[in-house]
BAFI-3210 file (N, C-alpha, C; in Angstrom, 3 decimals, decimal comma, padded with zeros to 6 digits):
// residues 177
n [1|2|3|4|5|6|7|8|9|10|11|12|13|14|15|16|17|18|19|20|21|22|23|24|25|26|27|28|29|30|31|32|33|34|35|36|37|38|39|40|41|42|43|44|45|46|47|48|49|50|51|52|53|54|55|56|57|58|59|60|61|62|63|64|65|66|67|68|69|70|71|72|73|74|75|76|77|78|79|80|81|82|83|84|85|86|87|88|89|90|91|92|93|94|95|96|97|98|99|100|101|102|103|104|105|106|107|108|109|110|111|112|113|114|115|116|117|118|119|120|121|122|123|124|125|126|127|128|129|130|131|132|133|134|135|136|137|138|139|140|141|142|143|144|145|146|147|148|149|150|151|152|153|154|155|156|157|158|159|160|161|162|163|164|165|166|167|168|169|170|171|172|173|174|175|176|177]
n.u [002,218|005,507|007,480|010,514|012,008|012,635|011,037|008,508|008,268|008,405|006,106|004,234|004,555|003,778|001,135|-000,045|-000,356|-002,260|-005,550|-008,528|-010,912|-014,338|-016,034|-016,510|-019,020|-018,258|-015,381|-014,231|-015,058|-013,769|-011,121|-011,016|-011,514|-009,265|-007,212|-007,925|-008,175|-006,183|-003,750|-003,276|-003,024|-000,576|001,202|001,087|002,221|004,826|005,687|004,659|002,391|-000,833|-003,457|-005,850|-004,998|-002,591|000,527|002,849|006,243|007,890|009,793|011,825|013,368|012,933|010,368|008,790|007,054|004,374|002,007|-001,226|-002,914|-005,782|-006,466|-007,945|-009,389|-010,584|-013,037|-016,349|-015,873|-013,083|-010,347|-007,580|-004,437|-001,823|001,219|002,815|006,034|007,796|010,519|011,709|013,744|012,626|013,474|014,272|011,810|010,447|011,915|011,261|008,537|008,610|009,463|007,432|004,457|002,058|002,430|001,577|001,451|002,462|004,021|002,497|002,718|001,660|001,468|002,898|005,679|007,441|010,165|013,449|013,820|015,834|018,201|018,684|019,234|016,995|014,079|011,727|009,331|007,342|006,306|006,589|008,740|010,849|010,867|011,932|010,377|009,387|007,841|004,279|003,140|000,679|-000,957|-003,872|-007,224|-010,182|-013,755|-015,641|-013,475|-010,617|-008,442|-006,011|-003,629|-002,713|-002,414|-000,399|001,696|002,167|002,788|005,052|006,833|007,042|008,224|010,657|011,855|011,155|011,122|013,923|015,075|013,761|014,392|017,119|017,177|015,735|016,552|018,718|020,816|019,886|021,262|023,094|021,694]
n.v [-031,570|-032,201|-032,879|-032,500|-034,828|-033,647|-031,377|-032,541|-033,710|-031,410|-030,067|-031,907|-031,645|-028,957|-029,178|-030,622|-028,705|-026,972|-025,577|-027,566|-027,426|-026,897|-028,634|-026,831|-025,742|-024,669|-024,168|-021,650|-020,627|-022,471|-021,828|-019,147|-019,678|-021,249|-019,336|-017,384|-018,808|-020,726|-020,061|-017,259|-016,934|-018,271|-016,849|-014,355|-015,150|-015,512|-012,968|-011,394|-008,904|-007,762|-008,839|-011,319|-011,899|-010,574|-010,076|-008,385|-008,168|-006,790|-003,884|-001,053|-000,379|-002,007|-003,196|-005,968|-008,567|-010,965|-012,505|-013,840|-015,186|-015,995|-017,975|-016,982|-018,917|-020,588|-022,776|-023,624|-025,973|-026,148|-024,160|-022,742|-021,402|-018,943|-018,005|-015,087|-013,574|-010,793|-008,653|-005,560|-002,697|000,129|002,682|002,291|001,523|003,935|005,536|004,285|004,840|007,618|007,907|006,577|007,434|006,032|003,708|001,898|003,107|001,233|-001,781|-004,705|-008,056|-009,955|-008,957|-008,410|-006,434|-004,450|-004,161|-004,659|-006,169|-007,654|-006,414|-004,532|-006,020|-007,288|-009,439|-011,033|-013,233|-016,152|-018,203|-020,910|-021,058|-020,176|-022,297|-024,195|-025,517|-026,433|-025,573|-025,315|-025,289|-025,015|-024,227|-025,775|-025,818|-027,567|-027,834|-028,976|-030,327|-030,910|-028,240|-028,292|-029,852|-028,443|-025,844|-026,358|-027,150|-024,778|-022,997|-024,300|-023,975|-021,196|-020,824|-022,135|-020,902|-018,155|-016,769|-016,871|-015,352|-012,891|-012,190|-011,810|-009,522|-007,664|-005,281|-004,618|-002,554|-001,523|-002,669|-000,471|000,885]
n.w [-006,183|-005,538|-002,629|-000,814|001,506|004,063|003,931|003,838|006,409|007,946|007,023|007,944|010,725|011,035|010,135|012,182|014,112|013,216|013,465|013,266|010,561|009,828|007,228|004,222|001,914|-000,547|-002,613|-002,534|-000,065|001,552|000,970|001,976|004,711|005,321|004,963|006,914|009,382|009,575|008,180|008,688|011,639|012,095|010,461|011,780|014,197|013,371|013,077|011,037|009,739|008,619|006,427|005,401|002,517|002,053|003,479|005,602|006,468|009,213|008,604|008,353|006,261|004,043|001,759|002,566|001,570|001,420|-000,574|-001,286|-004,041|-005,609|-008,479|-011,578|-012,938|-011,108|-009,619|-008,324|-007,029|-006,712|-005,752|-007,073|-006,264|-006,078|-004,440|-003,858|-003,477|-002,350|-002,069|-001,752|-001,612|000,234|-000,495|-003,157|-004,266|-003,947|-005,731|-008,157|-008,179|-008,381|-010,974|-012,275|-011,668|-011,551|-010,170|-007,192|-003,738|-001,944|-002,852|-004,365|-003,682|-005,383|-007,868|-011,050|-011,638|-013,902|-013,173|-011,943|-009,112|-008,020|-008,719|-006,793|-004,620|-003,774|-004,045|-006,184|-006,690|-007,397|-004,680|-005,146|-006,922|-005,302|-003,602|-005,172|-007,008|-010,250|-013,384|-013,864|-011,231|-008,799|-005,716|-004,276|-003,019|-001,995|-002,204|000,588|001,731|003,788|004,230|005,518|004,798|002,530|003,574|005,440|003,742|002,294|004,398|005,387|003,227|003,263|005,774|005,397|003,138|002,852|005,369|006,258|004,163|004,428|007,077|006,867|005,363|006,722|008,213|006,791|004,816|001,487|-001,639|-003,632|-006,561]
ca.u [003,498|006,372|008,278|011,645|011,714|012,643|009,871|007,319|008,164|008,089|004,689|003,470|004,576|002,923|-000,258|-000,557|-000,627|-003,325|-006,876|-009,391|-011,963|-015,547|-016,109|-017,244|-019,670|-017,622|-013,926|-013,895|-015,227|-012,681|-009,916|-011,105|-011,371|-007,870|-006,422|-008,272|-008,060|-005,003|-002,535|-003,093|-002,442|000,830|001,945|001,201|003,185|006,167|006,035|004,019|001,087|-001,597|-004,720|-006,102|-004,253|-001,308|001,214|004,074|007,225|008,273|011,080|011,839|014,222|012,450|009,018|008,923|005,650|003,903|000,613|-001,972|-003,715|-006,538|-006,449|-009,225|-010,131|-011,078|-014,442|-017,026|-015,293|-011,639|-009,663|-006,126|-003,881|-000,379|001,729|003,895|006,977|008,461|011,401|012,291|014,052|011,664|014,092|014,206|010,404|010,133|012,510|010,435|007,268|008,875|009,524|006,150|003,487|000,932|002,722|000,941|002,325|003,129|003,893|001,675|003,561|001,012|001,431|004,181|006,166|008,526|011,371|014,295|014,042|017,092|019,321|018,916|019,373|015,681|013,603|010,335|009,142|006,322|006,852|006,952|010,091|011,783|010,888|012,595|009,410|009,398|006,596|003,090|002,586|-000,086|-001,633|-005,320|-008,114|-011,408|-014,984|-015,891|-012,227|-009,755|-007,335|-004,813|-002,405|-002,269|-001,945|000,879|002,715|002,465|003,482|006,378|007,652|007,309|009,184|011,949|012,461|010,868|011,568|015,360|015,358|013,259|015,146|018,415|017,021|014,811|017,086|019,948|020,721|019,802|022,415|022,912|021,342]
ca.v [-030,955|-033,080|-032,210|-033,250|-035,508|-032,679|-030,504|-033,327|-033,836|-030,074|-029,841|-032,780|-031,003|-027,769|-029,610|-031,067|-027,527|-026,163|-025,914|-028,217|-026,588|-027,566|-028,640|-025,725|-026,241|-024,176|-024,057|-020,266|-020,530|-023,275|-021,002|-018,038|-020,239|-021,639|-018,117|-016,695|-019,584|-021,579|-019,367|-015,965|-016,989|-018,680|-015,707|-013,392|-015,705|-015,347|-011,547|-010,683|-008,299|-007,701|-009,560|-012,511|-012,231|-009,875|-009,977|-007,589|-008,432|-005,436|-003,331|000,366|-000,229|-002,843|-003,736|-007,422|-008,928|-012,255|-012,339|-014,980|-014,753|-017,074|-017,931|-016,602|-020,068|-021,424|-023,167|-023,834|-027,156|-026,059|-022,866|-022,829|-020,097|-018,738|-017,191|-014,232|-013,071|-009,591|-007,882|-004,448|-001,583|001,242|003,780|001,922|001,608|005,369|006,008|003,764|005,589|008,976|007,790|006,041|007,773|005,101|002,622|002,137|003,540|000,017|-002,819|-005,879|-009,194|-010,816|-008,220|-008,336|-005,098|-004,562|-003,616|-005,730|-006,052|-008,329|-005,494|-003,797|-006,990|-007,801|-010,610|-011,036|-014,560|-017,000|-019,055|-022,220|-020,946|-020,128|-023,647|-025,089|-026,206|-025,925|-025,770|-024,540|-025,851|-024,092|-024,884|-025,768|-026,321|-028,086|-027,786|-030,127|-031,035|-030,264|-027,542|-028,315|-030,267|-027,356|-024,765|-026,781|-027,119|-023,372|-022,449|-024,905|-023,311|-019,838|-020,932|-022,604|-020,076|-016,720|-016,209|-016,547|-014,270|-011,641|-011,863|-011,315|-008,206|-006,824|-003,937|-004,468|-001,497|-002,055|-002,535|000,705|000,542]
ca.w [-005,989|-004,758|-001,605|-000,305|002,765|005,166|003,800|004,186|007,865|008,453|006,723|008,839|012,047|010,959|009,996|013,485|014,943|012,633|013,973|012,269|009,995|009,375|005,758|003,601|000,703|-001,773|-002,523|-002,162|001,392|002,121|000,807|002,940|006,058|005,467|005,156|008,156|010,619|009,623|007,729|009,340|012,989|012,018|009,921|012,867|015,138|012,803|013,054|009,935|009,969|007,378|006,483|004,593|001,312|001,942|004,758|005,609|007,510|009,626|008,219|007,991|005,088|002,940|001,608|002,626|001,432|000,931|-000,964|-001,812|-005,188|-006,255|-009,939|-012,169|-013,448|-010,029|-009,745|-007,052|-006,407|-006,460|-005,897|-007,227|-005,902|-006,101|-003,343|-004,354|-002,479|-002,856|-001,179|-002,498|-000,707|000,201|-001,253|-004,575|-004,667|-004,060|-006,990|-009,256|-008,163|-008,873|-012,438|-012,748|-010,622|-011,514|-009,231|-005,889|-002,652|-001,474|-003,875|-004,104|-004,059|-006,373|-009,136|-011,745|-011,962|-014,886|-012,562|-011,451|-007,673|-007,652|-008,944|-005,546|-003,544|-003,402|-004,760|-006,614|-007,269|-006,775|-003,628|-005,711|-007,481|-004,178|-003,036|-006,121|-007,864|-011,621|-014,111|-013,538|-010,004|-007,964|-004,616|-004,456|-001,974|-002,596|-001,413|001,461|002,018|004,775|003,581|006,364|004,103|001,663|004,451|006,014|002,684|002,021|005,564|005,429|002,211|003,754|006,873|004,897|002,088|002,949|006,647|006,259|003,211|004,992|008,287|006,430|004,753|007,473|008,430|006,032|003,795|000,137|-002,532|-004,489|-007,944]
c.u [004,313|007,182|009,432|011,288|011,659|011,439|008,595|007,173|007,844|006,611|003,808|003,424|003,673|001,448|-000,856|-000,891|-001,789|-004,687|-007,708|-010,473|-013,160|-015,557|-016,987|-017,831|-019,067|-016,114|-013,511|-014,011|-014,153|-011,385|-009,903|-010,884|-009,921|-007,005|-006,663|-007,945|-006,835|-003,729|-002,273|-002,518|-000,958|001,686|002,134|002,225|004,623|006,558|005,442|002,799|000,393|-002,882|-004,739|-005,118|-002,921|-000,720|002,521|004,957|007,773|009,692|010,902|012,564|013,644|010,933|009,231|007,516|005,444|002,428|000,032|-002,888|-004,452|-006,525|-007,862|-010,043|-010,582|-012,567|-015,068|-016,380|-013,823|-011,140|-008,180|-005,580|-002,368|-000,015|002,920|004,744|007,718|009,280|012,041|012,573|013,030|012,195|014,008|012,764|009,995|010,707|011,684|009,122|007,460|008,924|008,213|005,093|002,290|001,182|002,072|001,954|003,110|002,962|003,008|002,484|002,931|000,915|002,827|004,497|007,374|009,788|012,150|014,605|015,372|018,299|019,666|019,019|018,066|015,348|012,136|010,112|007,925|007,002|007,306|008,347|011,139|011,942|011,515|011,655|009,478|008,043|005,471|002,399|001,880|-000,638|-003,124|-006,010|-009,430|-012,574|-015,104|-014,644|-011,400|-008,595|-006,023|-003,567|-001,835|-001,705|-000,576|001,996|003,136|003,259|004,892|007,327|007,990|008,362|010,583|012,631|012,271|011,388|013,073|015,713|014,913|014,062|016,518|018,349|016,362|015,337|018,406|019,797|020,660|021,106|022,141|022,666|022,125]
c.v [-031,893|-032,253|-033,118|-033,811|-034,541|-031,765|-031,248|-033,434|-032,480|-029,756|-030,680|-032,177|-029,762|-028,152|-030,003|-029,884|-026,687|-026,562|-026,598|-027,246|-027,452|-027,563|-027,492|-026,215|-025,735|-024,064|-022,654|-020,072|-021,343|-022,469|-019,877|-018,545|-020,647|-020,403|-017,512|-017,494|-020,492|-020,807|-018,100|-016,070|-017,382|-017,528|-014,637|-013,864|-015,558|-013,878|-010,763|-009,937|-008,211|-008,475|-010,668|-012,807|-011,502|-009,648|-009,217|-008,051|-007,075|-005,055|-001,865|000,587|-000,922|-002,973|-005,243|-007,993|-010,345|-012,074|-013,600|-014,481|-015,944|-016,882|-017,663|-017,814|-021,026|-021,686|-023,278|-024,993|-027,049|-024,635|-023,161|-021,440|-020,128|-017,891|-016,414|-013,706|-011,890|-008,946|-006,808|-003,314|-000,449|002,404|003,511|002,013|003,074|005,956|005,536|004,539|007,012|008,979|007,321|006,288|006,831|003,920|002,922|002,553|002,367|-001,056|-003,968|-007,093|-010,127|-010,158|-008,215|-006,875|-005,261|-003,867|-004,783|-005,525|-006,675|-007,411|-004,708|-004,741|-007,591|-009,104|-010,424|-012,356|-015,230|-017,899|-020,396|-022,184|-020,901|-021,515|-024,656|-025,883|-025,601|-026,170|-024,911|-025,095|-024,738|-024,896|-024,850|-026,291|-026,677|-027,944|-029,074|-030,949|-030,213|-029,565|-027,611|-028,817|-029,164|-026,213|-025,120|-026,743|-025,679|-022,774|-023,028|-024,254|-021,888|-019,886|-021,248|-021,595|-018,569|-016,124|-015,939|-015,389|-012,921|-011,239|-011,298|-009,922|-007,208|-005,436|-003,728|-003,343|-002,113|-001,871|-001,350|000,260|001,377]
c.w [-005,109|-003,770|-001,220|001,065|003,945|005,133|004,166|005,698|008,494|008,222|007,647|010,247|012,061|010,916|011,338|014,399|014,426|013,192|012,880|011,797|009,641|007,850|005,247|002,278|-000,616|-001,540|-002,088|-000,652|002,117|002,093|001,843|004,365|006,318|005,739|006,537|009,416|010,701|009,266|008,548|010,757|012,982|011,497|011,001|013,892|014,664|012,661|011,906|010,463|008,619|007,543|005,447|003,469|001,163|003,327|004,599|006,756|007,910|009,190|007,868|006,673|003,852|002,941|001,548|002,681|000,927|000,613|-001,569|-002,924|-005,787|-007,772|-010,477|-012,605|-012,349|-010,207|-008,365|-006,302|-006,067|-006,685|-005,977|-006,933|-005,963|-004,886|-003,894|-003,215|-003,096|-001,751|-002,041|-001,515|-000,872|-000,634|-002,759|-005,073|-004,841|-005,353|-008,183|-009,350|-008,681|-010,400|-013,049|-011,679|-010,543|-010,569|-007,888|-004,830|-002,076|-002,543|-003,409|-004,551|-005,099|-007,747|-009,740|-012,037|-012,879|-014,390|-011,984|-009,972|-007,266|-007,843|-007,684|-004,350|-003,088|-004,095|-005,091|-007,327|-006,656|-005,738|-004,175|-006,328|-006,374|-003,554|-003,991|-007,001|-009,257|-012,257|-013,562|-012,294|-009,233|-006,792|-004,889|-003,205|-002,644|-001,638|-000,615|001,750|002,999|004,061|004,362|005,639|003,204|002,505|005,020|004,974|002,379|003,176|005,693|004,432|002,639|004,859|006,353|003,971|002,265|004,248|006,683|005,322|003,770|006,225|007,925|005,838|005,688|007,777|007,725|005,012|002,405|-000,625|-003,454|-005,929|-008,916]
res [m|s|m|h|l|g|e|r|s|e|a|r|r|l|r|s|t|l|p|p|l|e|p|e|p|t|a|r|r|t|y|r|a|m|l|e|r|q|i|q|p|v|m|y|g|w|g|f|d|g|s|d|e|q|y|r|f|p|s|e|v|w|h|l|l|v|g|f|a|p|m|a|w|s|t|v|g|a|v|r|f|e|v|g|v|l|a|v|p|r|e|v|w|s|q|w|r|a|n|e|p|a|l|p|e|e|p|n|p|t|v|y|y|a|h|d|a|t|a|s|g|g|l|a|a|p|l|r|e|l|a|g|e|s|g|d|v|r|w|s|v|h|a|n|a|d|p|a|p|t|a|a|a|v|l|g|a|i|r|r|h|v|l|p|a|f|a|g|r|s|e|a|p|p|i|a|v]
***
């Protein structure tokens, strides 16, 4: 995945702040360690809560979520994953649930819902799209390799594209549908 010059320097700065990890023998363990020890503390520092694969930005008005989803075709040697971003007004989500009771109480940013979140001023997109990446780009980590470059790239994209979008919505009233 290519990055613009500003994003590379930001990722480099973030990488220098991430704790080093011992090499893990499987990619899945590397992925888990990256989420728990590199991504999660930074997300908490930015005001998110949640756990390993799903984080919430605080808001009484909006569901503001970031989720990590490993791809099904990952192997012992490499885990490829996507990061989903979802912002939908709580009131709008409640209306959708009233019409479709099978929807969960809280949306999952890694699941596709056949509803237009943008119609109510929200957003639903993979992080790579928000970052301006096209095509089928995914992040990946590998067994016995340092995941810090990947963690820094993901965190840099979240800082650059998600935090401003979430901060602007955090207590803003939704657009009427």
